[in-house]
All heavy atoms as an XYZ file, in Angstrom:
888
protein
N     -25.582    -14.410     63.568
C     -25.323    -13.047     63.280
C     -23.870    -12.915     62.773
O     -22.949    -13.323     63.460
C     -25.544    -12.284     64.577
C     -25.315    -10.880     64.399
S     -26.138     -9.791     65.465
C     -25.773     -9.928     67.051
N     -23.694    -12.357     61.540
C     -22.381    -12.223     60.919
C     -21.842    -10.821     61.179
O     -22.318     -9.840     60.625
C     -22.466    -12.487     59.438
N     -20.881    -10.733     62.012
C     -20.299     -9.446     62.359
C     -19.142     -9.111     61.401
O     -18.960     -7.963     61.034
C     -19.785     -9.484     63.816
C     -19.115     -8.182     64.201
C     -20.908     -9.810     64.764
N     -18.401    -10.100     60.989
C     -17.245     -9.874     60.140
C     -17.611    -10.162     58.678
O     -18.377    -11.061     58.391
C     -16.098    -10.786     60.571
C     -15.648    -10.518     61.978
C     -16.010    -11.371     63.014
C     -14.883     -9.403     62.266
C     -15.598    -11.127     64.300
C     -14.475     -9.156     63.559
C     -14.828    -10.012     64.590
N     -17.021     -9.420     57.718
C     -17.299     -9.694     56.303
C     -16.622    -10.982     55.859
O     -15.654    -11.436     56.459
C     -16.710     -8.496     55.589
C     -15.658     -7.962     56.490
C     -16.119     -8.273     57.886
N     -17.131    -11.533     54.787
C     -16.555    -12.761     54.242
C     -15.196    -12.450     53.627
O     -15.035    -11.497     52.858
C     -17.487    -13.344     53.187
O     -16.868    -14.431     52.571
N     -14.206    -13.239     53.915
C     -12.857    -13.027     53.403
C     -12.602    -13.771     52.086
O     -11.527    -13.663     51.513
C     -11.834    -13.456     54.456
C     -11.869    -12.652     55.763
C     -10.864    -13.215     56.746
C     -11.602    -11.191     55.512
N     -13.563    -14.515     51.608
C     -13.419    -15.214     50.335
C     -13.619    -14.226     49.184
O     -14.511    -13.382     49.224
C     -14.438    -16.345     50.243
C     -14.275    -17.456     51.282
C     -15.437    -18.427     51.166
C     -12.964    -18.171     51.079
N     -12.811    -14.326     48.129
C     -12.978    -13.403     47.001
C     -14.234    -13.740     46.199
O     -14.704    -14.873     46.177
C     -11.717    -13.628     46.156
C     -11.278    -14.996     46.486
C     -11.680    -15.239     47.920
N     -14.769    -12.705     45.534
C     -15.929    -12.924     44.673
C     -15.489    -13.665     43.414
O     -14.334    -13.556     42.988
C     -16.555    -11.597     44.273
C     -17.273    -10.936     45.442
C     -18.021     -9.724     44.970
N     -17.082     -8.591     44.993
C     -17.312     -7.427     44.461
N     -18.436     -7.220     43.812
N     -16.442     -6.463     44.539
N     -16.399    -14.384     42.811
C     -16.050    -15.149     41.614
C     -15.743    -14.225     40.436
O     -14.867    -14.512     39.626
C     -17.190    -16.107     41.263
C     -17.426    -17.233     42.272
C     -18.628    -18.064     41.836
C     -16.203    -18.121     42.388
N     -16.467    -13.143     40.295
C     -16.219    -12.189     39.216
C     -16.144    -10.791     39.792
O     -16.834    -10.455     40.748
C     -17.346    -12.226     38.167
O     -18.572    -11.888     38.794
C     -17.440    -13.573     37.509
N     -15.312     -9.991     39.178
C     -15.193     -8.598     39.580
C     -15.986     -7.762     38.584
O     -15.825     -7.894     37.363
C     -13.726     -8.178     39.582
C     -13.528     -6.808     40.198
O     -14.505     -6.252     40.744
O     -12.398     -6.293     40.135
N     -16.829     -6.894     39.081
C     -17.692     -6.087     38.210
C     -16.888     -5.151     37.312
O     -17.332     -4.782     36.222
C     -18.685     -5.285     39.047
C     -19.680     -6.183     39.755
O     -19.879     -7.308     39.274
O     -20.256     -5.748     40.776
N     -15.718     -4.740     37.732
C     -14.908     -3.856     36.911
C     -14.300     -4.585     35.720
O     -14.055     -4.005     34.674
C     -13.797     -3.226     37.759
C     -14.275     -2.316     38.887
C     -13.079     -1.863     39.713
C     -15.022     -1.127     38.337
N     -14.045     -5.883     35.874
C     -13.428     -6.641     34.799
C     -14.446     -7.286     33.877
O     -14.250     -7.361     32.669
C     -12.534     -7.725     35.374
C     -11.326     -7.219     36.076
C     -10.922     -5.934     36.177
C     -10.382     -8.003     36.774
N      -9.778     -5.850     36.890
C      -9.405     -7.117     37.287
C     -10.246     -9.345     37.034
C      -8.322     -7.545     38.017
C      -9.165     -9.766     37.770
C      -8.202     -8.883     38.260
N     -15.510     -7.765     34.431
C     -16.504     -8.489     33.650
C     -17.838     -7.778     33.747
O     -18.525     -7.862     34.751
C     -16.665     -9.931     34.173
C     -15.388    -10.712     34.158
C     -14.664    -10.912     35.320
C     -14.913    -11.228     32.978
C     -13.497    -11.638     35.308
C     -13.735    -11.959     32.951
C     -13.019    -12.160     34.118
N     -18.213     -7.062     32.690
C     -19.537     -6.444     32.678
C     -20.403     -7.247     31.716
O     -20.364     -7.064     30.510
C     -19.439     -4.981     32.256
O     -18.846     -4.890     30.997
N     -21.168     -8.124     32.239
C     -21.969     -9.042     31.441
C     -23.192     -8.334     30.857
O     -23.626     -8.638     29.757
C     -22.405    -10.247     32.313
C     -23.271    -11.206     31.519
C     -21.194    -10.961     32.855
N     -23.719     -7.367     31.561
C     -24.949     -6.720     31.128
C     -24.731     -5.807     29.917
O     -25.648     -5.589     29.135
C     -25.540     -5.892     32.275
C     -25.909     -6.767     33.459
O     -26.153     -7.964     33.241
O     -25.941     -6.240     34.589
N     -23.548     -5.286     29.740
C     -23.286     -4.312     28.689
C     -22.878     -5.029     27.398
O     -21.906     -5.770     27.366
C     -22.162     -3.399     29.154
C     -21.983     -2.174     28.353
C     -20.890     -1.330     29.013
C     -20.758     -0.005     28.339
N     -19.694      0.773     28.951
N     -23.618     -4.810     26.314
C     -23.311     -5.436     25.030
C     -22.803     -4.359     24.072
O     -23.392     -3.297     23.954
C     -24.533     -6.106     24.429
C     -24.965     -7.299     25.224
C     -26.025     -8.065     24.485
N     -26.389     -9.213     25.280
C     -26.414    -10.430     24.806
N     -26.143    -10.653     23.554
N     -26.735    -11.431     25.574
N     -21.724     -4.678     23.368
C     -21.132     -3.752     22.414
C     -21.019     -4.428     21.051
O     -20.760     -5.622     20.965
C     -19.729     -3.333     22.869
C     -19.634     -2.585     24.196
C     -18.169     -2.374     24.546
C     -20.349     -1.264     24.111
N     -21.210     -3.638     20.026
C     -21.025     -4.131     18.666
C     -19.605     -3.763     18.236
O     -19.337     -2.628     17.850
C     -22.064     -3.519     17.730
C     -22.025     -4.127     16.352
O     -21.335     -5.159     16.177
O     -22.684     -3.583     15.446
N     -18.696     -4.716     18.356
C     -17.291     -4.446     18.075
C     -17.063     -4.043     16.624
O     -16.212     -3.196     16.336
C     -16.435     -5.673     18.405
C     -16.414     -5.973     19.892
O     -16.582     -5.025     20.678
O     -16.227     -7.148     20.258
N     -17.795     -4.643     15.689
C     -17.614     -4.321     14.277
C     -17.996     -2.870     13.986
O     -17.322     -2.180     13.223
C     -18.436     -5.263     13.399
C     -17.923     -6.693     13.462
O     -16.699     -6.857     13.700
O     -18.723     -7.624     13.283
N     -19.076     -2.401     14.592
C     -19.511     -1.023     14.376
C     -18.503     -0.038     14.964
O     -18.187      0.985     14.351
C     -20.880     -0.795     14.996
N     -17.975     -0.364     16.131
C     -16.987      0.507     16.758
C     -15.717      0.554     15.916
O     -15.140      1.628     15.681
C     -16.682      0.017     18.193
C     -17.908      0.181     19.074
C     -15.505      0.765     18.779
C     -17.788     -0.473     20.433
N     -15.287     -0.605     15.414
C     -14.090     -0.664     14.581
C     -14.288      0.110     13.280
O     -13.398      0.853     12.849
C     -13.724     -2.118     14.287
C     -12.498     -2.334     13.422
C     -11.255     -1.804     14.124
C     -12.333     -3.800     13.089
N     -15.437     -0.031     12.653
C     -15.718      0.692     11.414
C     -15.687      2.200     11.656
O     -15.145      2.965     10.839
C     -17.071      0.270     10.853
N     -16.247      2.635     12.770
C     -16.256      4.063     13.101
C     -14.835      4.569     13.306
O     -14.464      5.644     12.805
C     -17.087      4.302     14.362
C     -17.159      5.738     14.782
C     -17.937      5.900     16.067
C     -17.878      7.341     16.549
N     -18.426      7.486     17.883
N     -14.005      3.814     14.032
C     -12.621      4.216     14.258
C     -11.823      4.255     12.958
O     -10.992      5.136     12.757
C     -11.955      3.275     15.252
C     -12.461      3.439     16.667
C     -11.844      2.431     17.628
O     -11.096      1.533     17.182
O     -12.122      2.555     18.835
N     -12.083      3.304     12.045
C     -11.391      3.301     10.755
C     -11.769      4.521      9.928
O     -10.918      5.131      9.285
C     -11.709      2.020      9.991
C     -11.027      0.797     10.553
C     -11.451     -0.483      9.867
O     -12.445     -0.470      9.100
O     -10.794     -1.517     10.097
N     -13.039      4.898      9.928
C     -13.476      6.088      9.192
C     -12.834      7.343      9.767
O     -12.400      8.230      9.019
C     -14.993      6.208      9.236
C     -15.717      5.186      8.404
C     -17.221      5.259      8.566
O     -17.714      6.209      9.204
O     -17.900      4.368      8.047
N     -12.749      7.438     11.084
C     -12.105      8.587     11.719
C     -10.628      8.644     11.346
O     -10.082      9.717     11.068
C     -12.255      8.516     13.234
C     -13.655      8.757     13.731
C     -13.788      8.539     15.235
O     -12.781      8.189     15.888
O     -14.908      8.708     15.749
N      -9.980      7.500     11.311
C      -8.563      7.435     10.966
C      -8.338      7.870      9.514
O      -7.428      8.645      9.224
C      -8.038      6.014     11.193
C      -6.592      5.830     10.820
C      -5.586      6.388     11.595
C      -6.238      5.079      9.711
C      -4.265      6.218     11.270
C      -4.913      4.901      9.380
C      -3.918      5.470     10.156
O      -2.618      5.288      9.816
N      -9.169      7.380      8.605
C      -9.039      7.738      7.191
C      -9.285      9.228      6.994
O      -8.559      9.896      6.252
C      -9.989      6.886      6.325
C      -9.482      5.443      6.296
C     -10.102      7.434      4.913
C     -10.435      4.465      5.643
N     -10.293      9.775      7.655
C     -10.553     11.210      7.527
C      -9.396     12.020      8.110
O      -9.033     13.070      7.578
C     -11.870     11.589      8.202
O     -11.790     11.390      9.600
N      -8.785     11.531      9.175
C      -7.620     12.213      9.753
C      -6.449     12.192      8.772
O      -5.752     13.205      8.608
C      -7.231     11.541     11.075
C      -6.053     12.144     11.747
N      -6.077     13.397     12.303
C      -4.804     11.663     11.946
C      -4.894     13.667     12.812
N      -4.103     12.616     12.615
N      -6.218     11.048      8.097
C      -5.143     10.967      7.102
C      -5.393     11.923      5.936
O      -4.468     12.582      5.456
C      -4.999      9.536      6.587
C      -4.403      8.525      7.550
C      -4.368      7.149      6.898
C      -3.019      8.933      7.989
N      -6.645     12.010      5.472
C      -6.967     12.922      4.383
C      -6.743     14.376      4.803
O      -6.274     15.194      4.006
C      -8.413     12.729      3.912
C      -8.606     11.486      3.107
N      -7.981     11.276      1.896
C      -9.340     10.382      3.337
C      -8.332     10.101      1.420
N      -9.152      9.526      2.284
N      -7.076     14.707      6.038
C      -6.855     16.078      6.497
C      -5.362     16.395      6.555
O      -4.956     17.521      6.260
C      -7.507     16.303      7.859
O      -6.842     15.552      8.862
N      -4.524     15.416      6.905
C      -3.079     15.631      6.922
C      -2.564     15.861      5.503
O      -1.734     16.745      5.264
C      -2.370     14.433      7.579
C      -2.674     14.392      9.069
C      -0.866     14.501      7.347
C      -2.174     13.151      9.761
N      -3.049     15.068      4.555
C      -2.599     15.188      3.169
C      -2.990     16.536      2.581
O      -2.199     17.177      1.881
C      -3.180     14.031      2.317
C      -2.960     14.282      0.840
C      -2.571     12.717      2.732
N      -4.180     17.005      2.870
C      -4.688     18.237      2.274
C      -4.327     19.489      3.071
O      -4.690     20.589      2.681
C      -6.207     18.138      2.139
C      -6.642     17.040      1.195
C      -8.142     16.834      1.202
O      -8.824     17.542      1.961
O      -8.607     15.975      0.455
N      -3.571     19.341      4.132
C      -3.300     20.452      5.042
C      -2.573     21.612      4.366
O      -2.948     22.756      4.535
C      -2.497     19.959      6.239
C      -2.295     20.997      7.299
C      -1.625     20.400      8.502
C      -1.508     21.409      9.627
N      -0.864     20.845     10.795
N      -1.541     21.372      3.590
C      -0.753     22.463      3.034
C      -0.873     22.627      1.536
O      -0.012     23.249      0.912
N      -1.906     22.094      0.914
C      -2.045     22.170     -0.539
C      -2.261     23.582     -1.042
O      -1.875     23.917     -2.159
C      -3.193     21.279     -1.019
C      -2.805     19.821     -1.036
O      -1.638     19.483     -0.938
N      -3.784     18.959     -1.148
N      -2.878     24.446     -0.265
C      -3.199     25.786     -0.734
C      -2.059     26.773     -0.519
O      -2.125     27.908     -0.962
C      -4.462     26.296     -0.039
C      -4.322     26.269      1.474
O      -3.432     25.584      1.975
O      -5.115     26.963      2.140
N      -0.974     26.362      0.113
C       0.153     27.250      0.383
C       1.040     27.313     -0.855
O       1.445     26.295     -1.408
C       0.955     26.751      1.598
C       0.067     26.731      2.823
C       2.180     27.625      1.815
C       0.713     26.113      4.042
N       1.350     28.546     -1.285
C       2.200     28.766     -2.449
C       3.641     28.879     -1.966
O       3.926     29.571     -0.987
C       1.770     30.057     -3.181
C       2.646     30.307     -4.382
C       0.312     29.962     -3.593
N       4.586     28.196     -2.627
C       5.984     28.292     -2.216
C       6.517     29.715     -2.333
O       6.032     30.512     -3.142
C       6.721     27.369     -3.181
C       5.680     26.522     -3.798
C       4.404     27.272     -3.725
N       7.528     30.037     -1.541
C       8.132     31.361     -1.579
C       8.751     31.616     -2.941
O       9.366     30.734     -3.544
C       9.205     31.492     -0.504
C       8.707     31.494      0.933
C       9.894     31.485      1.877
C       7.830     32.680      1.209
N       8.593     32.825     -3.450
C       9.184     33.188     -4.718
C       8.326     32.849     -5.916
O       8.723     33.096     -7.046
N       7.151     32.289     -5.713
C       6.266     31.950     -6.829
C       4.894     32.519     -6.562
O       4.443     32.610     -5.431
C       6.173     30.438     -6.999
C       7.488     29.811     -7.348
C       7.295     28.429     -7.865
C       8.645     27.892     -8.283
N       8.547     26.691     -9.028
N       4.234     32.887     -7.643
C       2.859     33.354     -7.499
C       1.911     32.190     -7.750
O       2.284     31.175     -8.324
C       2.578     34.487     -8.482
O       2.668     34.016     -9.809
N       0.687     32.344     -7.334
C      -0.285     31.266     -7.478
C      -0.560     30.964     -8.944
O      -0.739     29.814     -9.331
C      -1.577     31.638     -6.754
C      -2.542     30.507     -6.647
C      -3.687     30.835     -5.745
C      -4.566     29.614     -5.568
N      -5.622     29.825     -4.610
N      -0.570     31.997     -9.801
C      -0.851     31.783    -11.216
C       0.269     31.003    -11.897
O       0.022     30.120    -12.705
C      -1.051     33.125    -11.920
C      -2.268     33.857    -11.422
C      -2.000     35.338    -11.247
O      -0.897     35.795    -11.577
O      -2.905     36.025    -10.783
N       1.534     31.305    -11.573
C       2.633     30.586    -12.220
C       2.681     29.139    -11.740
O       3.070     28.247    -12.478
C       3.969     31.276    -11.930
O       4.263     31.203    -10.541
N       2.264     28.905    -10.520
C       2.244     27.552     -9.982
C       1.207     26.698    -10.705
O       1.436     25.533    -10.970
C       1.966     27.599     -8.480
C       2.303     26.296     -7.792
O       3.012     25.476     -8.322
N       1.773     26.130     -6.601
N       0.061     27.262    -11.049
C      -0.981     26.523    -11.763
C      -0.515     26.147    -13.162
O      -0.801     25.065    -13.655
C      -2.262     27.349    -11.831
C      -2.954     27.505    -10.499
C      -4.155     28.436    -10.574
O      -4.429     28.968    -11.662
O      -4.804     28.626     -9.533
N       0.224     27.034    -13.834
C       0.740     26.749    -15.164
C       1.728     25.598    -15.143
O       1.767     24.774    -16.053
N       2.537     25.518    -14.104
C       3.508     24.439    -14.005
C       2.827     23.099    -13.793
O       3.282     22.084    -14.286
C       4.476     24.715    -12.859
C       5.458     25.821    -13.156
C       6.398     26.067    -11.993
O       6.218     25.504    -10.921
N       7.380     26.920    -12.215
N       1.713     23.084    -13.066
C       0.983     21.835    -12.856
C       0.457     21.298    -14.176
O       0.508     20.089    -14.420
C      -0.155     22.044    -11.865
C       0.303     22.283    -10.444
C      -0.853     22.588     -9.505
O      -2.006     22.624     -9.982
O      -0.603     22.789     -8.320
N      -0.038     22.193    -15.049
C      -0.532     21.753    -16.350
C       0.606     21.167    -17.177
O       0.433     20.144    -17.852
C      -1.185     22.929    -17.095
C      -2.460     23.412    -16.408
O      -3.059     22.603    -15.657
O      -2.848     24.581    -16.617
N       1.783     21.821    -17.135
C       2.925     21.317    -17.895
C       3.364     19.956    -17.373
O       3.706     19.058    -18.144
C       4.077     22.314    -17.807
C       3.826     23.616    -18.534
C       4.935     24.626    -18.299
O       5.946     24.268    -17.645
O       4.797     25.762    -18.770
N       3.351     19.783    -16.053
C       3.749     18.508    -15.471
C       2.792     17.397    -15.887
O       3.220     16.280    -16.190
C       3.801     18.613    -13.948
C       4.929     19.471    -13.436
C       4.876     19.660    -11.934
O       3.969     19.088    -11.303
O       5.741     20.377    -11.406
N       1.495     17.695    -15.940
C       0.519     16.691    -16.354
C       0.752     16.290    -17.802
O       0.669     15.110    -18.157
C      -0.895     17.225    -16.165
C      -1.315     17.353    -14.716
C      -2.684     17.981    -14.553
O      -3.340     18.251    -15.580
O      -3.090     18.213    -13.409
N       1.065     17.278    -18.671
C       1.324     16.974    -20.072
C       2.571     16.111    -20.213
O       2.607     15.173    -21.012
C       1.485     18.271    -20.871
C       0.192     19.058    -21.011
C       0.402     20.400    -21.693
O       1.537     20.690    -22.119
O      -0.575     21.153    -21.794
N       3.625     16.418    -19.419
C       4.848     15.624    -19.478
C       4.589     14.189    -19.029
O       5.108     13.240    -19.626
C       5.925     16.257    -18.592
C       6.466     17.563    -19.135
C       7.446     18.221    -18.172
O       7.744     17.618    -17.124
O       7.898     19.331    -18.489
N       3.775     14.009    -17.989
C       3.449     12.666    -17.522
C       2.696     11.887    -18.586
O       2.942     10.693    -18.789
C       2.632     12.739    -16.231
C       3.434     13.196    -15.035
C       2.576     13.359    -13.792
O       1.365     13.046    -13.868
O       3.107     13.813    -12.780
N       1.779     12.551    -19.287
C       1.030     11.880    -20.344
C       1.964     11.444    -21.468
O       1.836     10.346    -22.011
C      -0.063     12.798    -20.877
C      -1.204     13.031    -19.907
C      -2.210     14.049    -20.413
O      -2.067     14.526    -21.568
O      -3.141     14.372    -19.654
N       2.927     12.297    -21.804
C       3.878     11.960    -22.861
C       4.742     10.764    -22.439
O       5.011      9.874    -23.239
C       4.767     13.175    -23.182
C       4.015     14.334    -23.804
S       3.366     13.928    -25.425
C       4.864     13.948    -26.358
N       5.159     10.745    -21.172
C       5.959      9.630    -20.682
C       5.166      8.335    -20.704
O       5.696      7.279    -21.041
C       6.460      9.923    -19.266
C       7.502     11.012    -19.205
C       7.871     11.372    -17.779
O       7.339     10.737    -16.852
O       8.690     12.284    -17.606
N       3.885      8.411    -20.354
C       3.040      7.226    -20.388
C       2.900      6.690    -21.807
O       2.940      5.482    -22.038
C       1.657      7.533    -19.800
C       1.712      7.793    -18.306
O       2.713      7.382    -17.670
O       0.751      8.406    -17.788
N       2.745      7.595    -22.783
C       2.622      7.172    -24.175
C       3.924      6.534    -24.659
O       3.922      5.525    -25.355
C       2.254      8.361    -25.050
C       0.841      8.877    -24.829
C       0.556     10.148    -25.611
O       1.454     10.604    -26.379
O      -0.552     10.681    -25.460
N       5.067      7.118    -24.257
C       6.362      6.573    -24.659
C       6.569      5.179    -24.086
O       7.053      4.277    -24.770
C       7.502      7.498    -24.207
C       7.512      8.816    -24.968
O       6.894      8.871    -26.060
O       8.125      9.785    -24.458
N       6.217      5.000    -22.825
C       6.407      3.687    -22.209
C       5.480      2.658    -22.849
O       5.840      1.495    -22.996
C       6.177      3.760    -20.698
O       4.849      4.125    -20.410
N       4.271      3.072    -23.273
C       3.357      2.149    -23.936
C       3.934      1.728    -25.289
O       3.826      0.563    -25.681
C       1.990      2.790    -24.113
N       4.572      2.671    -25.996
C       5.184      2.336    -27.281
C       6.358      1.373    -27.087
O       6.560      0.463    -27.878
C       5.653      3.609    -27.983
C       4.518      4.480    -28.480
C       5.015      5.792    -29.071
O       6.251      5.995    -29.146
O       4.173      6.609    -29.447
N       7.131      1.569    -26.022
C       8.249      0.681    -25.754
C       7.755     -0.729    -25.466
O       8.356     -1.708    -25.886
C       9.070      1.200    -24.577
C       9.836      2.464    -24.889
C      10.534      3.032    -23.671
O      10.498      2.370    -22.606
O      11.115      4.114    -23.773
N       6.645     -0.849    -24.759
C       6.084     -2.164    -24.472
C       5.617     -2.849    -25.749
O       5.760     -4.058    -25.902
C       4.930     -2.057    -23.477
C       5.313     -1.693    -22.051
C       4.051     -1.515    -21.223
C       6.199     -2.750    -21.445
N       5.073     -2.087    -26.682
C       4.626     -2.668    -27.942
C       5.822     -3.164    -28.747
O       5.751     -4.164    -29.436
C       3.833     -1.634    -28.746
C       2.481     -1.308    -28.143
C       1.781     -0.183    -28.875
O       2.325      0.323    -29.887
O       0.679      0.194    -28.440
N       6.958     -2.466    -28.661
C       8.145     -2.867    -29.402
C       8.715     -4.179    -28.877
O       9.315     -4.939    -29.627
C       9.218     -1.770    -29.320
C       8.787     -0.505    -30.058
O       7.864     -0.609    -30.895
O       9.370      0.567    -29.786
N       8.558     -4.476    -27.627
C       9.126     -5.688    -27.056
C       8.323     -6.931    -27.409
O       8.787     -8.036    -27.183
C       9.228     -5.576    -25.528
O       7.927     -5.343    -24.995
C      10.174     -4.469    -25.116
N       7.147     -6.783    -27.976
C       6.336     -7.937    -28.339
C       6.978     -8.753    -29.453
O       6.674     -9.927    -29.626
C       4.931     -7.496    -28.765
C       4.124     -6.960    -27.597
O       4.504     -7.260    -26.446
O       3.136     -6.252    -27.831
N       7.884     -8.180    -30.256
C       8.518     -8.886    -31.352
C       9.369    -10.048    -30.846
O       9.534    -11.058    -31.532
C       9.401     -7.928    -32.172
C       8.579     -6.810    -32.797
O       7.357     -7.032    -32.999
O       9.136     -5.738    -33.082
N       9.918     -9.933    -29.655
C      10.809    -10.960    -29.134
C      10.056    -12.175    -28.602
O      10.640    -13.218    -28.415
C      11.689    -10.374    -28.030
C      12.548     -9.241    -28.527
C      12.298     -7.940    -28.130
C      13.595     -9.480    -29.400
C      13.080     -6.902    -28.591
C      14.377     -8.455    -29.870
C      14.116     -7.162    -29.459
O      14.881     -6.145    -29.910
N       8.796    -12.051    -28.354
C       8.026    -13.144    -27.794
C       7.752    -14.254    -28.809
O       7.418    -15.366    -28.434
C       6.700    -12.642    -27.222
C       6.902    -11.727    -26.033
O       7.959    -11.802    -25.379
O       5.988    -10.949    -25.755
N       7.887    -13.962    -30.103
C       7.562    -14.940    -31.134
C       8.688    -15.938    -31.368
O       8.494    -16.950    -32.033
C       7.241    -14.223    -32.458
C       5.992    -13.355    -32.315
O       5.166    -13.655    -31.436
O       5.854    -12.383    -33.082
N       9.885    -15.698    -30.850
C      11.002    -16.596    -31.101
C      10.789    -17.900    -30.329
O      10.297    -17.901    -29.207
C      12.314    -15.940    -30.686
O      12.286    -15.680    -29.309
N      11.172    -19.040    -30.951
C      10.964    -20.328    -30.276
C      11.948    -20.498    -29.120
O      13.066    -19.990    -29.147
C      11.212    -21.355    -31.374
C      12.111    -20.660    -32.326
C      11.728    -19.205    -32.279
N      11.549    -21.236    -28.123
C      12.419    -21.497    -26.982
C      13.384    -22.625    -27.348
O      13.071    -23.479    -28.171
C      11.594    -21.877    -25.759
O      10.859    -23.041    -26.021
N      14.572    -22.649    -26.752
C      15.558    -23.693    -27.101
C      15.097    -25.060    -26.607
O      14.398    -25.185    -25.611
C      16.825    -23.240    -26.381
C      16.351    -22.337    -25.301
C      15.080    -21.713    -25.792
N      15.525    -26.087    -27.346
C      15.188    -27.457    -26.963
C      16.000    -27.858    -25.736
O      17.085    -27.335    -25.471
C      15.510    -28.428    -28.109
C      14.671    -28.129    -29.339
O      13.599    -27.525    -29.164
O      15.113    -28.490    -30.445
N      15.487    -28.831    -25.014
C      16.184    -29.313    -23.826
C      17.492    -29.986    -24.212
O      18.496    -29.869    -23.508
C      15.292    -30.270    -23.054
N      17.501    -30.664    -25.355
C      18.716    -31.357    -25.798
C      19.826    -30.363    -26.114
O      20.983    -30.566    -25.743
C      18.417    -32.211    -27.019
C      17.462    -33.359    -26.746
C      17.067    -34.073    -28.028
O      17.571    -33.707    -29.108
O      16.258    -34.999    -27.940
N      19.491    -29.271    -26.792
C      20.529    -28.305    -27.156
C      21.081    -27.619    -25.913
O      22.278    -27.325    -25.838
C      19.975    -27.267    -28.135
O      18.937    -26.523    -27.514
N      20.249    -27.399    -24.933
C      20.719    -26.799    -23.683
C      21.646    -27.756    -22.957
O      22.702    -27.364    -22.448
C      19.518    -26.405    -22.783
C      19.993    -25.939    -21.423
C      18.679    -25.331    -23.449
N      21.291    -29.049    -22.928
C      22.141    -30.041    -22.277
C      23.487    -30.145    -22.979
O      24.537    -30.278    -22.347
C      21.446    -31.396    -22.254
C      20.275    -31.460    -21.298
C      19.527    -32.776    -21.391
O      19.929    -33.665    -22.172
O      18.524    -32.919    -20.667
N      23.490    -30.077    -24.324
C      24.734    -30.141    -25.079
C      25.632    -28.951    -24.738
O      26.848    -29.107    -24.574
C      24.447    -30.171    -26.578
C      23.807    -31.453    -27.049
C      23.393    -31.379    -28.511
O      23.664    -30.353    -29.173
O      22.785    -32.355    -28.980
N      25.058    -27.766    -24.627
C      25.842    -26.591    -24.289
C      26.426    -26.708    -22.891
O      27.584    -26.330    -22.649
C      24.978    -25.329    -24.388
C      24.639    -24.933    -25.797
C      23.819    -23.660    -25.853
O      23.871    -22.861    -24.885
O      23.121    -23.460    -26.850
N      25.655    -27.242    -21.962
C      26.145    -27.413    -20.596
C      27.298    -28.405    -20.583
O      28.318    -28.192    -19.915
C      24.992    -27.864    -19.662
C      25.520    -28.271    -18.300
C      23.945    -26.769    -19.529
N      27.166    -29.505    -21.326
C      28.240    -30.492    -21.385
C      29.493    -29.898    -22.005
O      30.609    -30.153    -21.542
C      27.785    -31.709    -22.184
C      26.754    -32.557    -21.475
C      26.228    -33.686    -22.348
O      26.757    -33.892    -23.470
O      25.285    -34.349    -21.902
N      29.333    -29.082    -23.038
C      30.486    -28.438    -23.673
C      31.182    -27.513    -22.708
O      32.410    -27.462    -22.632
C      30.053    -27.685    -24.936
C      29.649    -28.581    -26.088
S      29.013    -27.703    -27.508
C      30.195    -26.427    -27.776
N      30.416    -26.765    -21.920
C      30.998    -25.839    -20.968
C      31.724    -26.595    -19.856
O      32.795    -26.211    -19.420
C      29.934    -24.917    -20.378
C      29.360    -23.944    -21.398
S      28.113    -22.902    -20.696
C      29.130    -21.769    -19.791
N      31.105    -27.708    -19.400
C      31.731    -28.501    -18.356
C      33.049    -29.097    -18.843
O      34.039    -29.129    -18.115
C      30.796    -29.629    -17.896
C      29.641    -29.106    -17.063
O      29.748    -27.971    -16.535
O      28.621    -29.822    -16.931
N      33.066    -29.582    -20.074
C      34.285    -30.191    -20.602
C      35.376    -29.129    -20.847
O      36.555    -29.411    -20.721
C      33.997    -30.950    -21.887
O      33.546    -30.045    -22.879
N      34.997    -27.915    -21.146
C      36.000    -26.876    -21.373
C      36.639    -26.412    -20.086
O      37.776    -25.950    -20.091
C      35.373    -25.690    -22.110
O      34.433    -25.049    -21.267
N      35.962    -26.548    -18.948
C      36.537    -26.130    -17.678
C      37.415    -27.189    -17.059
O      38.176    -26.939    -16.147
C      35.418    -25.766    -16.674
C      34.760    -24.446    -16.996
C      33.413    -24.391    -17.304
C      35.485    -23.281    -16.971
C      32.791    -23.199    -17.575
C      34.881    -22.082    -17.251
C      33.538    -22.026    -17.565
N      37.355    -28.410    -17.556
C      38.161    -29.498    -16.967
C      39.481    -29.608    -17.599
O      40.098    -29.209    -18.320
C      37.423    -30.830    -17.112
C      36.222    -30.879    -16.239
S      35.500    -32.512    -16.408
C      34.110    -32.337    -15.401
């Protein structure tokens, strides 16, 4: 007859190791990522409809159109500048011998 409880610890604690419960970690992670992304979008869109003080909603819309046109013009200008730089790519690269000669000349001039 056992009157006293066993003083030996259990091999596993039910609070730490729940073997019977199975979880799909990938599904939980995907759900948390979607919630996080939707939360970020709500933060970004939170104050978009507020008009700044001293401006009306109609004048604000006109400025957005002008800004878009200016951005398009800047993009076209930068594309033209990139086309202009293609002329320099056709020049031949210097020979290794000529570079070595220049280095030797510079070294001799400093001595």
